[in-house]
LOFI-837119 format. One record per residue (C-alpha): chain; x, z, y. Coordinates in nm, 4 decimals, m for minus. Example, Ala and Ser with C-alpha at 12.3 -4.5 7.8 and 13.67 -1.06 7.14 Angstrom:
REM LOFI-837119
PT   chain          X          Z          Y
PT       A     1.2300     0.7800    m0.4500
PT       A     1.3670     0.7140    m0.1060
END
This chain:
REM LOFI-837119
PT   chain          X          Z          Y
PT       A     6.3306    14.5775     9.6721
PT       A     6.5132    14.3469     9.4184
PT       A     6.7424    14.0562     9.4791
PT       A     6.4582    13.8103     9.4555
PT       A     6.2395    14.0081     9.6998
PT       A     6.4998    14.0228     9.9548
PT       A     6.5916    13.6473     9.9070
PT       A     6.2232    13.5656     9.9507
PT       A     6.2047    13.7784    10.2637
PT       A     6.5290    13.6644    10.4452
PT       A     6.4775    13.2853    10.3437
PT       A     6.1206    13.2846    10.4661
PT       A     6.2147    13.4508    10.7964
PT       A     6.4942    13.2012    10.8499
PT       A     6.2662    12.8962    10.7579
PT       A     5.9944    13.0345    10.9977
PT       A     6.2571    13.0655    11.2767
PT       A     6.3811    12.7119    11.2239
PT       A     6.0328    12.5634    11.2096
PT       A     5.9306    12.7434    11.5224
PT       A     6.2299    12.6157    11.7186
PT       A     6.1465    12.2595    11.5890
PT       A     5.7980    12.2953    11.7299
PT       A     5.9256    12.4510    12.0507
PT       A     6.1774    12.1715    12.1071
PT       A     5.9762    11.8691    11.9768
PT       A     6.1194    11.5240    12.1020
PT       A     5.9035    11.3433    12.3365
PT       A     6.1312    11.0545    12.4052
PT       A     6.3825    10.8347    12.2248
PT       A     6.6555    11.0156    12.4490
PT       A     6.5394    11.3526    12.3282
PT       A     6.5200    11.2309    11.9765
PT       A     6.8793    11.0731    11.9680
PT       A     7.0779    11.2863    12.1939
PT       A     6.8612    11.5816    12.2993
PT       A     6.8043    11.4406    12.6570
PT       A     7.1956    11.4890    12.7056
PT       A     7.1150    11.8537    12.8484
PT       A     7.2696    12.0729    12.5909
PT       A     7.5211    12.3316    12.7223
PT       A     7.8799    12.3163    12.5882
PT       A     7.8387    12.6651    12.4340
PT       A     7.5204    12.5861    12.2527
PT       A     7.6609    12.2438    12.1542
PT       A     7.9864    12.3927    12.0092
PT       A     7.7688    12.6292    11.7937
PT       A     7.5474    12.3397    11.6785
PT       A     7.8352    12.1378    11.6097
PT       A     8.0027    12.4146    11.3986
PT       A     7.6722    12.4495    11.1906
PT       A     7.6465    12.0611    11.1603
PT       A     8.0110    12.0333    11.0380
PT       A     8.0176    12.3560    10.8258
PT       A     7.7940    12.2286    10.5581
PT       A     7.7334    12.3503    10.2044
PT       A     8.0943    12.2321    10.1325
PT       A     8.2342    12.4881    10.3675
PT       A     7.9841    12.7818    10.2982
PT       A     7.9335    12.7382     9.9303
PT       A     8.2013    12.5188     9.7718
PT       A     8.5256    12.5560     9.9735
PT       A     8.6081    12.9095     9.8844
PT       A     8.5121    12.8220     9.5187
PT       A     8.7536    12.5380     9.5306
PT       A     9.0343    12.7616     9.6571
PT       A     8.9385    13.0182     9.4050
PT       A     8.9754    12.7802     9.1194
PT       A     9.2668    12.5736     9.2621
PT       A     9.4612    12.8273     9.4343
PT       A     9.7352    12.6984     9.6565
PT       A     9.6186    12.3256     9.5951
PT       A     9.2882    12.4210     9.7731
PT       A     9.4705    12.4659    10.1048
PT       A     9.4392    12.0917    10.1625
PT       A     9.0731    12.1348    10.2402
PT       A     9.1479    12.4126    10.4989
PT       A     9.4201    12.2074    10.6600
PT       A     9.2418    11.8844    10.6639
PT       A     8.8952    11.9976    10.7830
PT       A     9.0293    12.2203    11.0592
PT       A     9.3117    11.9711    11.1690
PT       A     9.0654    11.7010    11.2137
PT       A     8.8872    11.8882    11.4750
PT       A     9.2012    11.8727    11.6815
PT       A     9.2065    11.5183    11.6517
PT       A     8.8503    11.4904    11.7523
PT       A     8.9188    11.7068    12.0753
PT       A     9.2114    11.5155    12.1748
PT       A     9.1484    11.1517    12.0842
PT       A     8.7763    11.0927    12.0644
PT       A     8.5155    11.3309    12.2074
PT       A     8.5631    11.2911    12.5901
PT       A     8.6108    10.9031    12.5678
PT       A     8.3079    10.8646    12.3326
PT       A     8.1058    11.0634    12.5841
PT       A     8.2367    10.8628    12.8824
PT       A     8.1407    10.5526    12.7124
PT       A     7.7784    10.6697    12.6966
PT       A     7.6446    10.5087    12.3804
PT       A     7.3940    10.6963    12.1691
PT       A     7.5465    10.6320    11.8270
PT       A     7.8766    10.5161    11.6654
PT       A     7.7323    10.1737    11.5779
PT       A     7.6132    10.1538    11.9454
PT       A     7.9666    10.2125    12.0425
PT       A     8.1133     9.9523    11.7918
PT       A     7.8501     9.6924    11.8888
PT       A     7.9077     9.7145    12.2614
PT       A     8.2796     9.7639    12.2617
PT       A     8.3254     9.4748    12.0132
PT       A     8.0636     9.2660    12.1856
PT       A     7.9042     9.1629    11.8441
PT       A     7.5737     9.2258    11.6753
PT       A     7.7532     9.1573    11.3352
PT       A     8.0031     9.4391    11.4126
PT       A     7.7089     9.6719    11.4970
PT       A     7.5431     9.5795    11.1656
PT       A     7.8553     9.6423    10.9720
PT       A     7.8867     9.9802    11.1441
PT       A     7.5273    10.0607    11.0558
PT       A     7.5935     9.9992    10.6897
PT       A     7.9170    10.2065    10.7070
PT       A     7.7128    10.4881    10.8801
PT       A     7.4461    10.4871    10.6185
PT       A     7.6826    10.4776    10.3274
PT       A     7.8980    10.7542    10.4644
PT       A     7.5884    10.9668    10.5486
PT       A     7.4221    10.9428    10.2179
PT       A     7.7369    11.0117    10.0274
PT       A     7.7790    11.3451    10.2430
PT       A     7.4051    11.4412    10.2300
PT       A     7.4256    11.4315     9.8450
PT       A     7.6462    11.7375     9.8348
PT       A     7.4283    11.9203    10.0913
PT       A     7.1031    11.8626     9.8838
PT       A     7.2990    11.9862     9.5718
PT       A     7.3860    12.2961     9.7541
PT       A     7.0163    12.3540     9.8424
PT       A     6.9136    12.3196     9.4777
PT       A     7.1920    12.5523     9.3596
PT       A     7.0816    12.8291     9.5919
PT       A     6.7156    12.8104     9.5027
PT       A     6.7741    12.7636     9.1309
PT       A     6.9291    13.1110     9.1216
PT       A     6.7735    13.3110     9.3918
PT       A     6.4157    13.1767     9.3787
PT       A     6.4402    13.1238     8.9934
PT       A     6.2989    12.7677     9.0045
PT       A     6.4725    12.4583     8.8523
PT       A     6.7444    12.2819     9.0738
PT       A     6.5080    11.9823     9.1091
PT       A     6.2330    12.1967     9.2598
PT       A     6.4827    12.3637     9.4878
PT       A     6.5823    12.0210     9.6309
PT       A     6.2106    11.9408     9.6899
PT       A     6.1660    12.2540     9.8783
PT       A     6.4756    12.1685    10.0831
PT       A     6.3472    11.8173    10.1550
PT       A     6.0360    11.9451    10.2914
PT       A     6.1960    12.1731    10.5328
PT       A     6.4530    11.9128    10.6429
PT       A     6.1577    11.6556    10.6807
PT       A     5.9711    11.8879    10.9090
PT       A     6.2296    11.9626    11.1726
PT       A     6.4445    11.6586    11.1589
PT       A     6.1536    11.4139    11.1693
PT       A     5.9405    11.6203    11.4358
PT       A     6.2371    11.7395    11.6767
PT       A     6.4972    11.4725    11.6321
PT       A     6.8299    11.5638    11.7886
PT       A     6.6662    11.8068    12.0340
PT       A     6.4975    12.0086    11.7492
PT       A     6.7932    11.9899    11.5193
PT       A     7.0449    12.0933    11.7947
PT       A     6.8615    12.4239    11.8658
PT       A     6.7854    12.4831    11.5024
PT       A     7.1363    12.4479    11.4119
PT       A     7.2409    12.7203    11.6899
PT       A     7.0028    12.9535    11.4922
PT       A     7.1449    12.8288    11.1494
PT       A     7.5117    12.8897    11.2739
PT       A     7.4187    13.2516    11.3566
PT       A     7.2437    13.3119    11.0061
PT       A     7.5316    13.1253    10.8152
PT       A     7.8115    13.3039    10.9898
PT       A     7.6566    13.6560    10.9592
PT       A     7.5793    13.5770    10.5942
PT       A     7.9418    13.4831    10.5292
PT       A     8.1112    13.7573    10.7077
PT       A     7.9047    14.0563    10.5912
PT       A     7.9804    14.0336    10.2201
PT       A     8.3494    13.9305    10.3130
PT       A     8.3930    14.2562    10.5130
PT       A     8.2244    14.4572    10.2391
PT       A     8.4559    14.3194     9.9722
PT       A     8.7687    14.3555    10.1936
PT       A     8.6888    14.7127    10.2471
PT       A     8.6098    14.7675     9.8680
PT       A     8.9299    14.6012     9.7351
PT       A     9.1956    14.6569    10.0044
PT       A     9.0497    14.9263    10.2457
PT       A     9.0865    14.6834    10.5305
PT       A     8.7505    14.5642    10.7105
PT       A     8.9147    14.2536    10.8324
PT       A     8.9074    13.9994    10.5542
PT       A     9.1972    13.7942    10.6981
PT       A     9.4177    14.0958    10.6824
PT       A     9.2795    14.2142    10.3716
PT       A     9.4014    13.8954    10.1969
PT       A     9.7718    14.0077    10.2671
PT       A     9.6855    14.3619    10.1994
PT       A     9.7133    14.5977     9.8937
PT       A     9.4800    14.6030     9.5954
PT       A     9.3635    14.9699     9.5984
PT       A     9.3007    14.9678     9.2178
PT       A     9.6468    14.8764     9.1228
PT       A     9.8605    14.9718     9.4119
PT       A    10.0013    14.6093     9.4157
PT       A     9.9852    14.3386     9.6762
PT       A     9.6564    14.1545     9.6245
PT       A     9.7995    13.8176     9.5686
PT       A    10.0639    13.9652     9.3475
PT       A     9.7951    14.1464     9.1446
PT       A     9.6050    13.8089     9.1044
PT       A     9.9281    13.6309     8.9938
PT       A     9.9741    13.9056     8.7470
PT       A     9.6183    13.8677     8.6061
PT       A     9.6947    13.5039     8.5655
PT       A    10.0133    13.5535     8.3799
PT       A     9.8368    13.7974     8.1474
PT       A     9.5716    13.5152     8.0680
PT       A     9.8268    13.2394     8.0422
PT       A     9.7216    13.0556     8.3700
PT       A     9.9941    12.9291     8.6214
PT       A    10.0474    13.1862     8.9138
PT       A     9.7554    13.1494     9.1715
PT       A     9.9915    13.0894     9.4569
PT       A    10.1759    12.8061     9.3000
PT       A    10.0562    12.4514     9.3605
PT       A    10.0284    12.1686     9.0941
PT       A     9.9406    11.8641     9.3232
PT       A    10.2319    11.6420     9.4255
PT       A    10.3374    11.6564     9.7765
PT       A    10.2359    11.3036     9.8301
PT       A     9.8786    11.3620     9.7126
PT       A     9.8529    11.6754     9.9173
PT       A     9.9484    11.4718    10.2248
PT       A     9.7093    11.1992    10.1562
PT       A     9.4209    11.4299    10.0812
PT       A     9.4923    11.6280    10.4142
PT       A     9.5235    11.3173    10.6149
PT       A     9.1961    11.1689    10.4775
PT       A     9.0027    11.4842    10.5581
PT       A     9.1521    11.4961    10.9012
PT       A     9.0837    11.1437    11.0152
PT       A     8.7562    11.1656    10.8186
PT       A     8.6596    11.4510    11.0429
PT       A     8.7355    11.2545    11.3520
PT       A     8.5262    10.9544    11.2215
PT       A     8.2235    11.1202    11.0818
PT       A     7.9184    10.9793    11.2599
PT       A     7.7056    11.2916    11.2511
PT       A     7.9819    11.4901    11.4229
PT       A     8.0604    11.2236    11.6715
PT       A     7.7103    11.1880    11.7899
PT       A     7.6949    11.5539    11.9020
PT       A     7.9225    11.4709    12.1990
PT       A     7.6682    11.2502    12.3530
PT       A     7.4133    11.5392    12.3829
PT       A     7.6200    11.7312    12.6658
PT       A     7.5653    11.6410    13.0299
PT       A     7.9232    11.5586    13.1293
PT       A     8.2608    11.4183    12.9882
PT       A     8.4236    11.7495    13.0561
PT       A     8.1526    11.9344    12.8647
PT       A     8.2381    11.7260    12.5651
PT       A     8.5790    11.8573    12.5534
PT       A     8.4800    12.2080    12.6160
PT       A     8.2171    12.2068    12.3399
PT       A     8.4964    12.1162    12.0965
PT       A     8.6802    12.4036    12.1905
PT       A     8.3741    12.6339    12.1237
PT       A     8.3244    12.4540    11.7931
PT       A     8.6767    12.5042    11.6887
PT       A     8.6452    12.8867    11.7647
PT       A     8.3206    12.9173    11.5672
PT       A     8.4642    12.7235    11.2725
PT       A     8.7877    12.9340    11.2704
PT       A     8.5750    13.2466    11.2138
PT       A     8.4584    13.1135    10.8577
PT       A     8.7664    12.9022    10.7716
PT       A     9.0302    13.1895    10.8326
PT       A     8.7889    13.4117    10.6117
PT       A     8.7433    13.1627    10.3276
PT       A     9.0964    13.2147    10.1525
PT       A     9.0153    13.5925    10.1390
PT       A     8.6953    13.5362     9.9960
PT       A     8.8321    13.2860     9.7340
PT       A     9.0916    13.5644     9.6350
PT       A     8.8276    13.8348     9.6213
PT       A     8.5924    13.6130     9.4050
PT       A     8.8754    13.5021     9.1590
PT       A     8.9930    13.8628     9.1105
PT       A     8.6419    13.9923     9.0620
PT       A     8.5497    13.7308     8.8078
PT       A     8.8667    13.7789     8.5925
PT       A     8.8423    14.1473     8.5924
PT       A     8.4577    14.1838     8.5397
PT       A     8.4112    13.9817     8.2352
PT       A     8.7427    13.9186     8.0811
PT       A     8.7479    14.0557     7.7221
PT       A     8.3973    14.1920     7.7698
PT       A     8.1566    14.1827     7.4720
PT       A     7.8926    13.9110     7.5459
PT       A     7.6231    14.1536     7.4379
PT       A     7.7323    14.3776     7.7087
PT       A     7.7473    14.1436     8.0082
PT       A     7.6016    14.2656     8.3293
PT       A     7.2667    14.1311     8.4721
PT       A     7.4339    13.8971     8.7055
PT       A     7.5991    13.7068     8.4387
PT       A     7.2618    13.6446     8.2613
PT       A     7.0981    13.5502     8.5830
PT       A     7.3451    13.2769     8.6376
PT       A     7.3622    13.1662     8.2896
PT       A     6.9770    13.0862     8.3274
PT       A     7.0671    12.8460     8.5967
PT       A     7.2872    12.6367     8.3619
PT       A     7.5788    12.6794     8.6186
PT       A     7.7507    12.9415     8.4046
PT       A     7.7893    12.9210     8.0262
PT       A     7.9580    13.1099     7.7353
PT       A     8.0701    12.9627     7.4111
PT       A     8.2188    13.1983     7.1456
PT       A     8.4677    12.9523     7.0047
PT       A     8.6371    13.2255     6.8043
PT       A     8.3390    13.4112     6.6907
PT       A     8.4761    13.7533     6.8211
PT       A     8.1827    13.8113     7.0456
PT       A     8.4260    13.8698     7.3461
PT       A     8.4513    13.6434     7.6574
PT       A     8.7932    13.5016     7.6547
PT       A     8.9973    13.3215     7.9370
PT       A     9.2997    13.1284     7.8247
PT       A     9.5363    12.9203     8.0271
PT       A     9.6232    12.5522     8.0139
PT       A     9.8280    12.4658     7.6964
PT       A     9.7011    12.7637     7.4977
PT       A     9.5935    12.7045     7.1398
PT       A     9.2350    12.8227     7.2220
PT       A     9.0052    12.7016     7.5087
PT       A     8.8232    12.9010     7.7667
PT       A     8.5053    13.0471     7.6338
PT       A     8.3541    13.0728     7.9861
PT       A     8.2470    12.7640     8.1972
PT       A     8.1841    12.8379     8.5608
PT       A     8.0649    12.5812     8.8161
PT       A     8.2997    12.6423     9.1085
PT       A     7.9984    12.5929     9.3596
PT       A     7.8522    12.9527     9.2368
PT       A     8.1654    13.1600     9.3358
PT       A     8.0473    13.2484     9.6887
PT       A     7.6892    13.2950     9.5901
PT       A     7.7716    13.4971     9.2800
PT       A     8.0423    13.7028     9.4464
PT       A     7.8374    13.9757     9.5920
PT       A     7.6422    14.0265     9.2702
PT       A     7.9702    14.0461     9.0688
PT       A     8.0961    14.2964     9.3048
PT       A     7.7835    14.5198     9.2967
PT       A     7.6983    14.4771     9.6705
PT       A     7.3507    14.5838     9.7788
PT       A     7.0494    14.3516     9.7042
PT       A     6.9966    14.2574    10.0621
PT       A     7.3490    14.1291    10.0967
PT       A     7.2767    13.9006     9.7964
PT       A     6.9731    13.7664     9.9650
PT       A     7.1543    13.7128    10.2933
PT       A     7.4160    13.5144    10.1284
PT       A     7.1381    13.2794     9.9852
PT       A     6.9818    13.2337    10.3249
PT       A     7.3215    13.1503    10.4758
PT       A     7.3942    12.9023    10.2027
PT       A     7.0729    12.7321    10.2782
PT       A     7.1341    12.7379    10.6471
PT       A     7.4845    12.5628    10.5957
PT       A     7.3396    12.2949    10.3664
PT       A     7.0348    12.2160    10.5739
PT       A     7.1995    12.2079    10.9116
PT       A     7.4287    11.9499    10.7828
PT       A     7.1623    11.7593    10.5987
PT       A     6.9401    11.7244    10.9168
PT       A     7.2405    11.6020    11.1297
PT       A     7.3129    11.3339    10.8646
PT       A     6.9461    11.2205    10.8207
PT       A     6.9362    11.1656    11.2029
PT       A     7.2422    10.9466    11.1788
PT       A     7.0552    10.7291    10.9184
PT       A     6.7468    10.7392    11.1313
PT       A     6.9100    10.6312    11.4535
PT       A     7.1139    10.3596    11.2758
PT       A     6.8016    10.2051    11.1455
PT       A     6.5695    10.2439    11.4388
PT       A     6.8082    10.2169    11.7355
PT       A     7.1078    10.0092    11.6210
PT       A     6.9388     9.7851    11.3766
PT       A     6.5822     9.7432    11.4961
PT       A     6.6154     9.8043    11.8782
PT       A     6.9507     9.6511    11.9263
PT       A     6.9474     9.3742    11.6684
PT       A     6.6200     9.2708    11.5177
PT       A     6.3540     9.3614    11.7844
PT       A     6.4837     9.4218    12.1083
PT       A     6.1484     9.4180    12.2844
PT       A     6.0087     9.7110    12.0819
PT       A     5.8625     9.9795    12.2920
PT       A     5.9945    10.3348    12.3249
PT       A     5.7039    10.4737    12.1388
PT       A     5.7434    10.2265    11.8555
PT       A     6.1194    10.2962    11.8335
PT       A     6.0468    10.6522    11.8118
PT       A     5.7721    10.5978    11.5404
PT       A     6.0399    10.3894    11.3517
PT       A     6.2933    10.6563    11.3825
PT       A     6.0706    10.9049    11.2233
PT       A     5.9745    10.6816    10.9438
PT       A     6.3386    10.5900    10.8873
PT       A     6.4126    10.9832    10.8699
PT       A     6.1349    11.0384    10.6156
PT       A     6.2713    10.7491    10.3854
PT       A     6.6205    10.8928    10.4198
PT       A     6.5013    11.2409    10.3200
PT       A     6.3388    11.1039    10.0013
PT       A     6.6875    10.9149     9.9254
PT       A     6.8824    11.2291    10.0046
PT       A     6.6639    11.4352     9.7679
PT       A     6.7310    11.1793     9.4854
PT       A     7.0982    11.2154     9.5422
PT       A     7.0746    11.5798     9.5465
PT       A     6.9109    11.5794     9.2032
PT       A     7.1511    11.3132     9.0717
PT       A     7.4836    11.4180     9.2600
PT       A     7.8107    11.2302     9.1789
PT       A     8.0244    11.5410     9.1655
PT       A     8.0435    11.9002     9.2692
PT       A     7.9685    11.9681     9.6408
PT       A     8.3056    11.9775     9.8068
PT       A     8.4288    11.6929     9.5975
PT       A     8.1309    11.4668     9.7106
PT       A     8.1941    11.5718    10.0766
PT       A     8.5602    11.4733    10.0289
PT       A     8.4578    11.1301     9.9194
PT       A     8.2433    11.1035    10.2368
PT       A     8.5432    11.2036    10.4632
PT       A     8.7493    10.9289    10.2874
PT       A     8.4756    10.6670    10.3555
PT       A     8.4537    10.7679    10.7230
PT       A     8.8312    10.7682    10.7700
PT       A     8.8584    10.4119    10.6115
PT       A     8.5651    10.2689    10.8124
PT       A     8.5259    10.4106    11.1465
PT       A     8.8445    10.6041    11.2684
PT       A     9.0804    10.2839    11.3142
PT       A     8.8116    10.0798    11.5011
PT       A     8.7094    10.3758    11.7314
PT       A     9.0778    10.4548    11.8093
PT       A     9.1641    10.1055    11.8666
PT       A     8.8504    10.0395    12.0635
PT       A     8.9461    10.3053    12.3045
PT       A     9.3178    10.2733    12.3404
PT       A     9.3891     9.9091    12.2650
PT       A     9.1980     9.6579    12.4923
PT       A     9.3342     9.3653    12.2859
PT       A     9.1445     9.4691    11.9726
PT       A     8.8755     9.1905    11.8943
PT       A     8.5459     9.1879    11.7142
PT       A     8.6875     8.9612    11.4269
PT       A     8.9693     9.2273    11.3796
PT       A     8.7110     9.5279    11.3856
PT       A     8.4749     9.3622    11.1467
PT       A     8.7341     9.2714    10.8847
PT       A     8.8931     9.6040    10.9213
PT       A     8.5735     9.8103    10.8569
PT       A     8.4768     9.5978    10.5677
PT       A     8.8305     9.6020    10.3983
PT       A     8.8903     9.9730    10.4525
PT       A     8.5531    10.0952    10.3291
PT       A     8.5478     9.8439    10.0403
PT       A     8.8871     9.9434     9.9035
PT       A     8.8099    10.3071     9.9324
PT       A     8.4808    10.2930     9.7801
PT       A     8.6009    10.0705     9.4921
PT       A     8.8895    10.3203     9.4127
PT       A     8.6502    10.6178     9.4109
PT       A     8.3862    10.4331     9.1979
PT       A     8.6307    10.3205     8.9412
PT       A     8.7904    10.6514     8.8695
PT       A     8.4865    10.8551     8.9074
PT       A     8.2215    10.6377     8.7436
PT       A     8.3602    10.3289     8.5683
PT       A     8.6579    10.4789     8.3860
PT       A     8.6357    10.8572     8.4390
PT       A     8.8709    10.9035     8.1494
PT       A     9.1540    10.7458     8.3607
PT       A     9.0896    11.0060     8.6411
PT       A     9.4443    11.1688     8.6318
PT       A     9.7578    11.1739     8.8139
PT       A     9.9450    10.9480     8.5714
PT       A     9.6684    10.6657     8.6124
PT       A     9.6284    10.7010     8.9873
PT       A     9.8078    10.4566     9.2196
PT       A    10.1162    10.6285     9.3382
PT       A     9.9801    10.9468     9.2185
PT       A     9.7028    10.9504     9.5057
PT       A     9.3771    11.0852     9.3866
PT       A     9.0198    10.9491     9.4818
PT       A     8.9849    11.2426     9.7311
PT       A     9.3080    11.1213     9.9217
PT       A     9.2537    10.7494     9.8911
PT       A     9.0663    10.7206    10.2234
PT       A     9.4155    10.7508    10.3980
PT       A     9.5212    10.4348    10.2457
PT       A     9.1928    10.2696    10.3066
PT       A     9.2365    10.3789    10.6856
PT       A     9.5973    10.2294    10.6955
PT       A     9.4618     9.8975    10.5458
PT       A     9.1823     9.8989    10.8028
PT       A     9.4440     9.9652    11.0959
PT       A     9.6648     9.6827    10.9705
PT       A     9.3873     9.4291    10.9206
PT       A     9.2182     9.5019    11.2426
PT       A     9.5559     9.4940    11.4472
PT       A     9.6894     9.1689    11.2979
PT       A     9.3598     8.9833    11.3108
PT       A     9.3000     9.0842    11.6642
PT       A     9.6301     8.9278    11.7543
PT       A     9.5342     8.6134    11.5895
PT       A     9.2064     8.5719    11.7489
PT       A     9.1014     8.5087    12.1166
PT       A     9.1137     8.8051    12.3513
PT       A     8.8026     9.0030    12.4216
PT       A     8.6001     8.8995    12.7322
PT       A     8.7251     9.0368    13.0705
PT       A     8.4313     9.2680    13.1197
PT       A     8.5067     9.4373    12.7828
PT       A     8.8577     9.4846    12.8639
PT       A     8.7656     9.6401    13.1962
PT       A     8.5114     9.8725    13.0325
PT       A     8.7988     9.9930    12.7928
PT       A     9.0180    10.0705    13.0975
PT       A     8.7357    10.2444    13.2765
PT       A     8.6592    10.4700    12.9597
PT       A     9.0342    10.5514    12.8971
PT       A     9.1616    10.6032    13.2504
PT       A     9.0512    10.9226    13.4373
PT       A     8.8286    10.8692    13.7357
PT       A     9.0233    10.8181    14.0676
PT       A     9.3579    10.7426    13.8842
PT       A     9.3462    10.3819    13.9848
PT       A     9.2815    10.4465    14.3508
PT       A     9.5587    10.7119    14.3587
PT       A     9.8082    10.4602    14.2124
PT       A     9.7142    10.1947    14.4698
PT       A     9.7796    10.4319    14.7487
PT       A    10.1135    10.5610    14.6233
PT       A    10.2248    10.1869    14.5639
END
């Protein structure tokens, strides 16, 4: 069988599995739809969380980013993994103990305000749609190459699949589907990585192969890659070009953004007990680490393979994989000097690169570039779809629950029946799928960049009010509302200005203090903290019952009694 046949087979088999699970775990109540009946085991929840969080940005785009950026790409590794440590220590157990269904639910109850709830709903929808745009683009990229359909058609197919199991199964269906999707995506990521590590370094463990010796040259792999860069006029792969300040701000934005993402936080309401929430974070960290420690090696393998496979190659003699990706529009050749050869040139050279490569294709194209078996290529396609669809489903559920539960049930129509609320949730999910599809067809950037913006928006809106809501009983509704609005408005305005209004100014010399749009969420978070804290001190204290609720959530059960006895 050829690549397309293998892709059809593996993708169809995985989709059949997801749909079968969705039918088996169909939500029968709002509790099933929103939090899977709070009956998910920590192991399953950890696996589902890993799939929910390791989106198309992790599977498709992160290694591509590192491949293109070299050392500078490490900010994504540090930020996205470090954020989970924050989540485990500062948020997960306390939010589970609070017992709300959603983040806006927590904000509305903790800050005793329907206005605060509605502001949180708007923030959740804004963050989720920004994030889901990247996922739907990832779906379109996979389908456009491996099923040989236009990107738009690929997005439509993905919309149909997500619509089926997100609308039918809710959180219950999504959770068990994501367990299957994690198994598919991690297998699909590791198999080619192990193959490539063996081929290039002779070591079957990619994490060790990264620091190993390139068998073709006898040099250390990274040294060989730096040598290739030097020959072509590029800066060494292991050197960074970003300022220390921007690296710090991007890493911090990704970290606190992880801890504030609504579709991740909602996962900790699905386990039976508070202790299970912390345990499931531990499992998620383990499952995430398998892919994240492999990604730098995959990036290096991809970069080395690309530079050696087509550099100075006559265009008339390019391999089949080149033509296949060229047909998608995600790879192009422009013979600027008319010599018929594919030339790479470094920054500052008199000529320009003749090969344009979309960095989102690096992981997907790598098995083909390396000549791996066709079934491995098809497996990678299935894994990329699993990663994109798992996160898209989680995000769409956030939008659905924000509209049906937080806005309709808790604010507009409190007397709505459970059946009516469930119907509204499914309608909202359907509308969200359509909007997500439009954003996938018209994305504001490449996958990981769009996702980075979503993390910045989450950091600047939710993280401060959640942290202060748990650990500061004096934080008031006025402070929380003003903090969320100012934080997300500042961050969104900065991103929109440099990415859409004046993209020609999107460079370090024009950024405020040299902070990129990907890192500005850290500043937005700081503004949110300051506004929330100061305004809370200038307004009346929260009601006594709210302050007691904060103490009850934060202080371990039995601690108060023990203190009284010892006193």
